[in-house]
C-alpha positions in Angstrom: 17.3 -23.6 -12.4 17.9 -20.9 -15.0 21.0 -18.7 -14.5 20.2 -15.0 -15.0 22.6 -12.4 -16.3 22.4 -9.6 -13.8 25.0 -6.9 -13.0 28.0 -8.4 -11.2 27.9 -5.7 -8.5 24.6 -7.2 -7.2 26.4 -10.5 -6.5 28.6 -11.0 -3.4 31.6 -12.8 -2.0 30.0 -14.2 1.1 26.3 -14.7 0.4 26.6 -16.0 -3.2 29.1 -18.6 -2.1 26.8 -19.7 0.8 23.8 -20.0 -1.5 25.7 -22.1 -4.0 27.1 -24.4 -1.3 23.7 -24.9 0.3 22.1 -25.5 -3.1 24.7 -28.2 -3.9 24.3 -29.8 -0.4 20.5 -29.6 -0.3 19.3 -29.8 -3.9 15.7 -30.5 -2.9 15.4 -27.8 -0.2 14.6 -30.2 2.6 16.8 -28.4 5.2 15.6 -25.0 6.3 18.1 -24.6 9.1 20.2 -21.4 8.9 23.9 -21.3 7.8 26.2 -20.6 10.7 29.2 -18.4 10.2 31.3 -18.2 13.3 33.8 -15.4 13.2 34.7 -15.8 16.9 33.4 -12.9 18.9 30.4 -12.6 16.5 28.4 -15.4 14.9 25.9 -15.0 12.1 22.9 -17.3 11.6 22.0 -16.7 7.9 18.5 -17.8 6.7 18.5 -20.8 4.3 16.5 -18.8 1.7 16.4 -15.1 1.0 17.3 -12.5 -1.5 16.6 -12.3 -5.3 13.9 -14.7 -6.3 13.2 -16.0 -9.9 10.8 -13.2 -10.7 13.2 -10.5 -9.4 16.2 -11.8 -11.3 14.1 -12.2 -14.4 13.0 -8.5 -14.2 16.5 -7.2 -13.5 18.0 -9.2 -16.4 15.4 -7.9 -18.8 15.6 -4.3 -17.6 19.4 -4.0 -17.8 19.4 -5.8 -21.2 16.9 -3.2 -22.5 19.1 -0.3 -21.2 22.3 -1.7 -22.7 20.8 -2.6 -26.1 18.9 0.7 -26.6 21.4 3.5 -25.9 19.7 6.0 -28.2 16.1 5.5 -27.0 14.2 7.0 -24.1 13.4 4.3 -21.6 10.7 4.5 -18.9 9.6 2.2 -16.1 5.9 2.2 -15.2 6.9 2.2 -11.5 9.7 0.7 -9.5 11.1 -2.4 -11.2 11.2 -4.1 -7.8 10.9 -2.7 -4.2 14.5 -2.0 -3.6 15.9 1.5 -3.6 19.5 0.4 -4.6 18.3 -1.3 -7.8 15.9 1.5 -8.7 18.4 4.2 -8.1 20.9 2.4 -10.3 18.5 2.2 -13.2 17.7 5.9 -12.7 21.4 6.7 -13.0 21.5 4.9 -16.3 18.8 7.2 -17.6 15.6 5.2 -16.9 12.7 7.5 -15.9 9.8 6.4 -13.7 6.3 7.2 -15.0 4.5 6.8 -11.6 5.1 5.8 -8.0 4.0 2.6 -6.4 0.4 3.9 -5.8 -0.2 5.1 -9.4 0.5 8.8 -8.9 2.0 10.2 -12.1 5.5 11.6 -12.4 5.4 11.7 -16.2 2.3 12.7 -18.1 1.1 10.2 -20.6 1.2 13.0 -23.3 5.0 13.0 -22.9 5.3 9.4 -24.0 5.2 8.3 -27.7 5.6 5.2 -29.8 9.3 5.6 -30.1 9.8 5.2 -26.4 10.4 2.0 -24.4 8.1 1.4 -21.4 9.2 -1.4 -19.1 6.4 -3.1 -17.1 7.7 -4.0 -13.7 7.8 -7.4 -11.9 4.5 -6.6 -10.2 2.7 -6.4 -13.5 0.2 -3.6 -14.3 -3.5 -3.0 -14.7 -5.5 -3.6 -17.9 -6.2 0.1 -18.0 -2.5 1.1 -18.1 -1.8 -1.6 -20.6 -4.5 -0.3 -22.9 -3.0 3.2 -22.6 0.3 1.9 -23.8 -1.2 -0.1 -26.6 -3.1 2.9 -27.9 0.2 4.8 -28.0 1.7 2.0 -30.1 4.1 0.9 -27.4 5.3 -2.7 -27.3 3.8 -4.3 -24.1 5.2 -7.7 -24.7 9.0 -7.4 -25.4 9.5 -5.1 -22.4 7.2 -6.8 -19.9 9.0 -8.2 -16.8 5.9 -9.3 -14.9 6.7 -12.2 -12.6 5.5 -15.6 -13.9 4.1 -16.4 -10.4 2.0 -13.2 -10.5 0.7 -14.2 -13.9 -0.1 -17.6 -12.5 -2.4 -15.9 -10.0 -4.1 -14.0 -12.8 -4.6 -17.2 -14.8 -6.0 -19.0 -11.8 -8.4 -16.1 -11.1 -9.5 -16.3 -14.8 -10.2 -20.0 -14.5 -12.3 -19.5 -11.4 -14.2 -16.6 -12.9 -15.2 -18.7 -15.9 -16.6 -21.2 -13.4 -18.7 -18.5 -11.8 -16.7 -18.1 -8.6 -16.2 -14.7 -7.0 -12.5 -14.0 -6.5 -11.3 -13.0 -3.0 -7.9 -11.5 -3.2 -5.7 -11.6 -0.1 -3.6 -8.5 -0.5 -2.9 -4.8 0.1 -5.4 -2.8 -1.9 -2.9 0.0 -2.8 0.0 -2.4 -3.7 0.6 -2.3 -7.4 0.6 -6.1 -7.7 -2.8 -6.3 -6.0 -4.2 -3.5 -8.2 -3.0 -5.4 -11.2 -4.5 -8.7 -10.0 -7.8 -6.9 -9.3 -7.8 -5.3 -12.7 -7.4 -8.7 -14.4 -9.8 -10.5 -12.1 -12.8 -8.2 -12.6 -12.8 -9.0 -16.3 -14.1 -12.5 -15.5 -15.7 -12.3 -12.1 -17.0 -10.2 -9.2 -13.9 -9.5 -7.1 -13.0 -8.4 -3.5 -9.8 -7.5 -1.8 -9.3 -8.4 1.9 -6.2 -7.3 3.8 -5.9 -9.9 6.6 -7.5 -12.5 8.8 -9.5 -9.8 10.6 -11.2 -8.7 7.4 -11.8 -12.4 6.5 -13.6 -12.9 9.8 -15.8 -9.9 9.0 -16.6 -11.3 5.6 -17.4 -14.6 7.2 -19.9 -13.0 9.6 -21.5 -11.3 6.6 -21.8 -14.6 4.7 -23.3 -16.3 7.7 -25.7 -13.4 8.4 -24.1 -12.5 11.8 -23.5 -9.0 10.4 -25.9 -7.2 8.2 -25.2 -7.5 4.5 -25.4 -3.7 4.0 -22.4 -3.3 6.2 -20.3 -5.0 3.5 -20.4 -1.9 1.3 -19.0 0.4 4.0 -16.4 -2.0 5.5 -15.0 -2.9 2.1 -15.4 0.4 0.4 -13.2 0.8 -2.7 -12.1 -2.8 -2.5 -14.9 -4.6 -4.5 -15.7 -4.6 -8.2 -18.4 -2.4 -9.6 -21.9 -3.9 -9.3 -20.9 -6.3 -6.6 -24.0 -8.0 -5.2 -23.5 -9.2 -1.7 -26.7 -11.3 -1.9 -25.5 -13.5 -4.7 -21.8 -12.9 -5.3 -20.7 -14.5 -2.0 -22.4 -17.9 -2.8 -19.4 -19.3 -4.7 -15.9 -18.0 -3.8 -12.2 -18.8 -4.3 -9.2 -17.2 -2.7 -6.0 -16.0 -4.5 -3.3 -13.8 -3.1 -0.8 -11.1 -3.6 2.3 -13.3 -4.0 4.3 -11.4 -1.3 1.8 -11.8 1.5 2.3 -14.1 4.5 1.6 -17.6 3.0 0.5 -18.8 6.4 -2.1 -16.0 6.6 -3.4 -16.7 3.1 -3.9 -20.3 4.2 -5.6 -19.2 7.4 -8.0 -17.0 5.4 -8.7 -19.8 3.0 -9.4 -22.3 5.8 -11.7 -19.8 7.6 -13.7 -19.1 4.5 -13.8 -22.8 3.6 -15.3 -23.5 7.1 -17.7 -20.6 6.6 -19.1 -22.2 3.5 -19.4 -25.6 5.2 -21.4 -24.0 8.0 -23.7 -22.3 5.6 -24.1 -24.9 2.9 -23.0 -28.2 4.4 -19.8 -30.2 3.8 -21.5 -32.3 1.1 -22.1 -29.1 -1.0 -18.6 -27.5 -0.4 -17.4 -28.0 -4.0 -20.3 -26.0 -5.2 -19.4 -23.0 -3.0 -15.6 -23.0 -2.4 -12.7 -23.5 -4.8 -9.4 -25.0 -3.7 -6.7 -22.4 -4.7 -3.6 -23.4 -2.7 -1.7 -23.6 -5.9 -1.4 -19.7 -6.2 1.1 -19.4 -3.3 4.6 -18.3 -4.6 7.3 -20.9 -4.0 9.9 -18.1 -3.2 7.6 -16.5 -0.6 7.0 -19.9 1.0 10.7 -20.7 1.1 11.8 -17.4 2.5 9.1 -17.4 5.1 9.8 -21.0 6.1 13.5 -20.2 6.4 12.7 -17.2 8.5 10.5 -19.3 10.8 13.5 -21.6 11.2 15.6 -18.6 12.4 13.0 -17.9 15.1 13.8 -21.3 16.6 17.5 -20.3 17.2 19.0 -18.5 20.2 20.3 -15.1 18.9 20.8 -11.7 20.5 19.1 -9.8 17.7 18.0 -10.0 14.1 18.6 -7.9 11.1 16.4 -7.8 8.0 17.7 -6.0 4.9 15.6 -4.6 2.1 13.4 -1.8 0.8 11.0 -0.3 3.4 8.1 -0.4 0.9 8.7 -4.1 0.2 5.7 -6.2 1.3 7.6 -9.6 1.4 10.4 -8.0 3.4 8.0 -6.5 5.9 6.5 -9.9 6.5 9.9 -11.3 7.3 10.3 -8.6 9.9 7.0 -9.4 11.4 7.9 -13.1 11.8 11.3 -12.3 13.5 10.0 -9.5 15.6 7.8 -11.9 17.5 11.0 -13.6 18.9 13.9 -11.1 18.8 14.8 -7.5 18.8 14.6 -7.0 15.0 16.2 -4.2 13.0 14.9 -3.5 9.5 17.5 -1.6 7.5 17.9 -0.8 3.8 21.7 -1.1 3.7 24.9 -1.0 5.8 24.9 2.8 6.1 22.1 2.5 8.6 24.5 0.7 11.0 26.0 3.9 12.4 28.3 2.4 15.0 28.6 -0.4 17.5 26.3 1.5 19.8 23.8 3.0 17.3 21.6 1.7 14.4 19.0 3.6 12.4 16.2 1.2 11.5 12.7 1.3 10.1 9.9 0.6 12.6 7.1 -1.2 10.8 4.6 -0.1 13.4 5.4 3.6 13.4 6.2 3.6 9.7 9.4 5.6 10.1 13.1 5.3 10.8 14.2 5.5 14.5 17.5 5.1 16.3 18.2 2.2 18.6 21.0 2.4 21.1 23.2 -0.4 22.5 21.6 -2.8 20.0 24.7 -5.0 20.2 24.8 -6.5 23.8 28.1 -6.3 25.7 28.8 -10.0 25.5 31.9 -12.1 24.9 30.1 -13.8 21.9 27.3 -12.1 20.0 24.8 -14.1 17.8 23.0 -12.3 14.9 20.2 -13.6 12.7 20.2 -12.2 9.2 17.9 -12.4 6.2 16.7 -10.1 3.4 13.8 -9.5 1.2 13.3 -11.0 -2.3 14.3 -7.8 -4.0 17.5 -7.2 -2.0 20.9 -7.7 -3.8 23.2 -10.2 -2.0 26.0 -7.6 -2.2 24.1 -5.4 0.3 23.8 -8.2 2.8 27.6 -8.8 2.5 28.1 -5.1 3.3 25.9 -5.5 6.4 27.9 -8.5 7.6 31.2 -6.9 7.0 30.1 -3.7 8.8 29.1 -5.7 11.9 32.4 -7.7 11.8 34.4 -4.5 11.8 33.2 -3.6 15.3 35.0 -6.7 16.8 38.7 -7.5 17.4 40.2 -10.9 16.8 37.8 -12.1 14.2 38.6 -15.2 12.2 39.2 -15.0 8.4 36.5 -15.8 6.0 38.4 -18.8 4.7 38.6 -20.3 8.2 34.9 -19.7 8.8 33.9 -21.4 5.5 36.1 -24.4 6.1 34.4 -24.9 9.4 30.9 -24.4 8.1 31.3 -26.5 4.9 34.1 -29.1 5.7 32.8 -31.4 3.0 33.7 -28.8 0.3 36.9 -27.2 1.6 
């Protein structure tokens, strides 16, 4: 696996060691059980996979290299490089300006930008429309493009399907920049539709099967289908691709549901003429992180902490998985852990930060499950672990804990 050059302050003493040890011990990723770090009065169960993925590290490496190699040029980011406030704030401090927010709202007018400027395309990619604006201004859209290879893989698969006359069903969040980019690329080759979840997939299934009136499609999916979409003919041949940070299990459920729908309508013998197998668009990192989080849910812990940006889709899905089993606290960094009695966390249902009291139970030994999103630096997870350890007396040293957890190495 490629080693990326990213700022050392994003690395960590605890997590980076764990990842390297687990990678050495389990080269082919067959063991999704968590790593146990037993400090005595507090024990951590740390997910097998989490944190910076290939696409994120690639984007960060490129962005910082651009900054350090171009001290005398103005540097812009189309939007957040990744969905982590710590990384984006750091780039901002280095002089990088953001052109728009995650939803396409402008901070910097296009008239302010000229061919002498550098514009970095973030890991989520961008729309054809924005790319064309940059090209017309004479801005290099290749050298400073950090689009994740797995996002591009989805675009390429959608293009292949479009050329085979399949309509593209995109499982994603319509306002998310990755989904907007995918939709923009997809509609060049095929009618396209964005669906948010299994509930919307069931509605689409009912429309295909004639259970719901076809005219309802245009109201239910308003602003989520391509111009000129014809519900009569554009749902006869379909293929499903996904926003790479969605729940992989839900994408598969949606795909399975629509596959069964086409069998019901056209017969299994005709399935290949009406439904494309697109399981190869699921991101390996999303799969690994979610599988590792599911493994955490099988453990007995007192509560769980998920670290990451609140606008991060992949992180939110990890929270959803853990929240079904444990009291789960979604925090952006260690500063949200106010004391042993109080934590400020983001409630994904209320969409705001709230205070939880007595989140650490008064027990002789407390067990905590921990993971983080794909855009969260390991150093921040270290800070969270150290903050929680600081609330307990008589904790064992890190060397003692590592020797117990990895006796074959120490």
